[in-house]
N, C-alpha and C positions, 0 to 999 in steps of 0.2 A: 374674598379678594379685598385687599386694602386699597381704597381709592387714593389717587395721587393729587387730586384737586383739593386745595386748601379749604375752599369754601364748603365743599362737600364734607370734608373731614370735620370741620367746625359744626356743621349742621347735624351730623351724626352724633358728635359729642354732646351737643345741646339736647338732642332728643333723648339720648341715654340718660343724661343728668335729670331731665324732666321725669323720666320713668324710674329714677332711683337705681340705675344700672351703672356699675363701674366698668369702664373699658380700658384695656391696656394693650399696647403694641410694643413688643419687645425685640422683634427680630425681622430681618428682611426676607424670611422664608415662610413658607406656608406648610402647616402640618394638619392633616385631616385624618384622624385615627378612626373616624366613623364612616369613611368613604365606602361606597358600594362598588365603585370602579376599582378594579384590582390594581391597575397601573398607579392610580393616585395613592392607594393604600400602601403599595410597595415602596413608592418614592417617599412617603411620609415615614415609613419605618426606618429609613436610612438617616433621618434627621437627628440632630442633637436635641434632646428634650430638656427643658429647664423647668424645675418644679420647686416651689417653696411656698411657705405661708407668708402672707404679706399684710402689713398694717397699712390701712388707707386713711388718709385725712381728707379734708375738703378739696385739696388740689391734686389728689391722686395718691400714688404710692409714697409712703413715708419711709418704711424700712422693712426688712425681712424678719419673720418670726420663726421660732422653732415650730416644728410640725405639731407638737402636742399642744402648744398654746394658740395655734392658729385655727381658723375654721376651714382650712384646706381639706378637701375630701380625699386624703391620700390613700386610704384603704380602697376606696372605689376606683381611684386612679390605677392602683396596682392591679386590681381585679381586671380592669379593661386591658392593661398591658399583657397580663397572663392569658386571658381569654383570646385575645386577638394575636397572640404570639409575636408581640412587638419587642424587638431587641434594640440595641443601640447604646448610646451614651446618655445617661441621665445626670444632669448637673443639679446639685442641691445647693441653694444659696442661703442656707440657714446660718444663723449666728453660731450654731453648734453643729457644723457640718458633719463631723465624724459621728456624733451621736445619732443624728437624723439619717445618715447613710446606713448605719447599722440597723436602725429601726426599720427602714425600708427593706433592706436585704433580708432581715429575719422574717418580716411579715410576708414578703414575696415568696420566700422559700416555703412557708406554711400553706400557701394557696394551692388548691387542687387544680390540676390541668383541665 
């Protein structure tokens, strides 16, 4: 759950920075693909998923990267989608969207159910 209290958000951000963790919040919805509660998992499966490689700087996200040049764990991500039978819309914000979409489609098709 994303806190709405500004001081709380700043405290979380500072703690993450102290631990060397990069946090980002991109959307006003909540997706939990590891939920044990079937209702939460079902609701999460209906969401739009946004996936991309990201270059980070001192102040956070700088720009998107191609999947191959990023450290995004896209193969593992696809494996979870396939294993958990998660469908929906996947948005790829790569600078070479067509190439990365094809890369993901081909890799997903090769995965065993």
